[in-house]
N, C-alpha and C positions, 0 to 999 in steps of 0.2 A: 503493500500499499504506500509505504514511504517512497519507493522508487517511482511509483506512478504520480504521486503528489509533486515529487521533485521534477519529473518530466513536464507536468503541466505548467509548473511555474517557469520552468526554462522555455517551454513553448510560448507562453504568454509574454514572457519578457522579450523573446525574439521577435514576435509579433509587433509588440510595443515599440522596440528599437526601430523596426522596419518602417513603421508608419510615421513614427515621430522623428527620427533622426535623418537629417539631411546634410549633405556636405556644403554648408554655407560658408562662403569666405570670411575671414576673420575681421575684415574691416567693416563689416555690416553690423550696426548697432542692435541690440536686443535680440540676439541671434536665436536664443531658446523660445523666445515669444513667436518669433517668425517660424521656428520649426514646428511648434505647436499649431500655429494658425495653419500652415500647410499640410499638416497632417489631417485636418478636417478636410480640407480640399481634395487631397489625395485619397482619403478614404470615401469620399462621396463620389469622385471620380469613378473608383473600382466598383462601387456599389452600382453605379450607372451602368457601366460595361456589363456587369454580371446580369443585371435586370434585363438589359437589352438581349443579351446572348440567350437567357432562358425564356425570353418572350413575355415578360410582364409589362415593363413599360420601357419606352425608348429612352436611350441616353439623356436626351436633352429635357425630357419631362422630369426625371431624377435630379438632374443639375439645377432646375428651376427651383429646388429648394432654398438655394442660396438667396435668390430674389424674394421668394416669399418670407423667408426667416428674418430678412432685414427690413421688411416693409412697416412703415410707420403711417399714421393718419396724419394727413398734411392739413393742420389748421392754422388759423390766424392766431397771432399774439399780440402783445401791447405794441411790439414794434414793426412786425411784418404782417402784412395783409396777404393771405393765401386764398387763390380761387382756381378752380378747375374749370377750363375753358375749352371750345372747339375752334380752332383755327383752320378754316378751309377743309373741314372733314377729319382733323387730326386733333387727338386730345393733347392738351398741354396743361402745364401747371404754372400759373402766373405768381410770382412773389413781388411785392412792392412795398415801398415803405408805408406805414399807417397813415403818416401826416406828410403833407406837402412842405417842403422848406419855405420859412418865412420869406425868404428873398425872392421866391417864386422861380428860382433857377430850374431850367429842364434837367431831366435826369439822364444818366447813362442807360444803356440797356445791353443786355448779354442773352443771347439765345445759347443755352446750353444743352449738350447732347451727351447722355449718359453712356459709358463703356458696358462690356458684356460680350464682346465678340459678335455683335449683331444677333445673337441667340438668346442672350440673358440679360438680367438688368432691369431696372425701372427707375423713373424719376421719384418715385415713392419710397426707395430705400432711404434708410436712415442717414448715411453719410452724404448722400446727394441732397437731402432735404436740409441737412446742417449746412452744407457748403452753400446753398442758395440762399440761406437766412443770414449767413455771415456776410455774403457778398452785398445784399440788400443794405445792411446796416453799415458796413465799411465804405461803400462806394456810393450810397443813395442812389442806387440802381434798380431798375425793373429786370428781374430775370425770368426768362420763359424757358421752362424745362420741357422737353418735347418727349411724349410717349409713343415714339415710332414703333411700327409693327416689327415683329421679330421673326427670325427663322427659328425651326424649320417650316412653320406654317406659311410664311412668306420669304421668298428668296430675293436677292438683289434683281431688279433695282428698287423694291418697294421701300426699303429703308431710307435710301437716298431721296426717292420722291416725296415721301412724308415730310422729311426735313426740309426739303427745298419749298414745299408748299407753304409749310408754316413760315419760313424766312420770307417769302415772297409777299404772303400775307400781311405779316408783322410790318413789314417796310412801307405799306401804304401810308399816305400823309395822315390821312384821318384816323387809322389805328393808333399812329405815334402820338398824335394830338391827345386822343383819348387817355393814353398813359402818361402824358406830360414828358415825352421823351425828345431830347435834343437829336435830330436826324443825323448830325455830324459826330455823334459818340456812341456807335453802335458797334457791338463786336459779336463773333461767333466763337464758340470754345467748346471743347469736349475732351474727354480722356479715352486713350486707348481707341476703340471702334467709334467712339464719339468724336475722337480727334480725326479719325479717318473722314467722317461725315462732315465735320467742320471745315477741313481742308478741301473737299470735293464740292460743297456748296459755294465756298468762297470763290472757287475758280468758276463755277458755273454762272454765278451772279454777275462777275465781271465781264462775262461774254453777252449778257442781255443788253441789247442797245435801248430796249424801252425802259430799263431799270434806272430811275433818276436817283434814289436814295441809295448810297452804296455804304459798305462796311468800312469802319475806320480801322479795326483790327481784327486779327484772328489768333487765338491761343490754343495751342495743341499740346496736349499733356501726354506724353510717351505714346504718341499717334502710331497707327498701323497704316503703311501707305503704299504697299505693294505687294503683289502676289506672285511675281515672276520667278523670284530667286529666294527660295526658303532655306538656303545653306550660305547666307551672309556670315562673316565672322561673329556676329552676336548670336545668331541662330546656333552656331556650332559651340561657342563658349558656354552658353546659358541653356543649352537643350534640357538640362535636368533641374533648373533652377526653380525655387518655389514660386507658387501663385500661377505663373504661366509658362509651363514647360513647352518645349517645341510641338510635341504631340498635341497638345490641346490647341494651341495657336493654329495649327495646320487644319485641325479638326473645324475650329471656327471658321477659317477661310473656305474650306471645302463645303461646309453648310451654308454658308452665305451665298454660295453659287447652286448648289444642288445636294440632293440627298443620295445621290448616287455613290455608293461606297468605293466603286471602282476609281472615281476621280479622288478621293480622299487618299486612296493607296498610291495613286499617280503623284500627288502633292507630297506625300510623305518621302517618296523617293526622289523628288525634285526633278520628275520626268514629265511635268505636264503641261509644257509649253508647246504650242502648235506654230506654223508658219506666221500666222497673225500676230501673236504675242511675241514672237522671236525677234520681229524687227523693232520692237520697243525695248529690248534687253539693253541697249545703249544707255538709257535713261536710269537703270538701276545698276550700272556697272560699279560695284563698289570699290574697284581698284582705281577708278578715276576720281570717286566722290567722297572717299573716306579718308580722313587725315591718316598720315602714317602711324601715328600712335595707336589707332584702332585696328589696323591691318594686321598688326603684330607679325606672327610667323605663318599666317594663313595666305594661301596661294589662290589666286582668282582662276575659276574655271567656269566659262559660261555654261549655264544649265542645257542639257541637251534638247534638241527639237524633236518630238515624236509625232510621226505621221500616223493619224488614227481617223477612222471614219466618225464624223461627228454629225449631228443634226444640223440643217443650215439655217434654222430659225433663229431669230435674233437673241433669245433668251438662252441659247445653249451656254453651259459654263466655258466652253474654249473661245467663244465670242467674248463672254463677260471679262476673261482675263484681261483683254486688251483694252477694256473700257476705263478711260481715266475717272469716271464717277465711281469706280471700285477701288482704283489704284492711282492716287493723285499725282504720283510720281512719274507718271507716264506722259505727262504734258510737255511740249517742247518749250523750250526757254522764251520764245516769244509770247507764250501765253501766262508766264510767270511774273513778267516784269511789271504788270500793271495791278498785281495783287496788293491786298493792304498789309500794313505792317504785321509782323508776326512774332509771337513768343512760342518757343519750342522747348519743351522739358524733356529730357532724355535720362535714362538711368543706366549705369554701367552694367548692371545684372539683370538684363532684360533682352529678351530675344528680338524685341523692336527697337533696340538702340540704334542699329544702323540704318533703319528707316528714317527716323528723325534726323540722323547725322547727314544722311544724303540729301534730305529735302533742305536743311539748313545751307549745306554748300551751294545747291542748285539755286536757292532763293537768292542768296548772296551774289552768286554769279549774275542773276538776272537784275540785280540792282534793288532789290527789296530789303527795307530795314528789317533785320532779324535780331532779336535778343534770344540767345541759345543759353540756357541753363541746364547744365549736366551735374548729375549727382553721382560721384564717384563711389558712394556707398549705397546708391538707391537700387531699388527693385521694384518690378512692375506692380502696379496697384496700390502703392504706398500713399497716394494723395487720399485714397478713400479709407484708410485705416486710422481713423481719428476718433472712433467710439469705442467704449468698453464693449467686450474684452479684447478687441483687437486694436488697442490705442498706441501708435507708434510715435515716437518723437520725430522721426523723419517726415511722417505725414503731415504734422503740424508745421514744419518747416517749410515743406512744399507749398501748403495753402497760404502761408504767411508771404512767401516770395511771390507767389502766382498773383494773389490780391494786391500786393504792392505795384507789380507791374502794371496791372490794370488800372491802378489808381493814377499811376504816372503817364500812361499812354492812352489812355480812353477818355 
């Protein structure tokens, strides 16, 4: 009996060590807290995979537990007025100061787009609600948080279309007047997949000749910006890092385009490019756009081009790969030069680091005013880890620096 008990204890210890311990770099603060946080995500991901394999629930329905677990009731308080609205058929949550400034000064406005890989997340999650309230009070701003549709129920370009419709609706002069907004102090912002959508709609807006009110700024927080090369140095260096390992990010990309598992397998092998997307690989060539210090010892090898039979309709994932509305890094320099000033936040320990770095390089080469804030000890998702029990010091620093930039530049 004692030997059986000892075996059970050893087994439990091994399982605990497997799920809790992660090889986290020493310069990351609060390492054990990050390990414990990641163990939750890791366990949920494994349960989601098991559930899908045995035919109970698909992977994303299980993963949505994260979104539901962090949901809060968005209500007004003494400083912030909160209202759920519909902008051109899309649900939004509008946060604004309870009282108008005595000076009558018009307010700033920020359209904020939540992260979650286009498959998860909600404006109603506690960290997003907290961030919106903080921006309202610190910036005397109106925050429009968008509840765009999610995959797998809705694939690309549904998410982009929802956000763009909200942006166009909000920029009508009558709407801006109703919220007492200065039309020259409006920004779009988002984190992760939300940063992707923010960059994409900023590009789309400046191409519209009928659009009179333009954005003053775009603030992109560890944005995902390209799907052509999923083997950049940061994808290799951080493939097993907490919160967003390479497998999960590739799964997000694949599901954004299609639920076809063969496409996911092709993306995992970085063998998903076709002739249409191959012509655009020059825009994501990290050997040209990454600073030397980030290339390290990695050698560039262009992703292979695979010839495969593909449906010819416009929503085929192989067509979507080459669409800059999905991958904002794919636009030529001539379309970058007229974009609004940008704030780009990147983290060293993030598979998406190089997406942000390449965009910074390309924007600067095109003459755009860019503020690049890189966190050598940062990891993906940190900005949203500001509430108990996942309350990280680096998350608060990121929020403070992000809001400070908005205060100075918007």
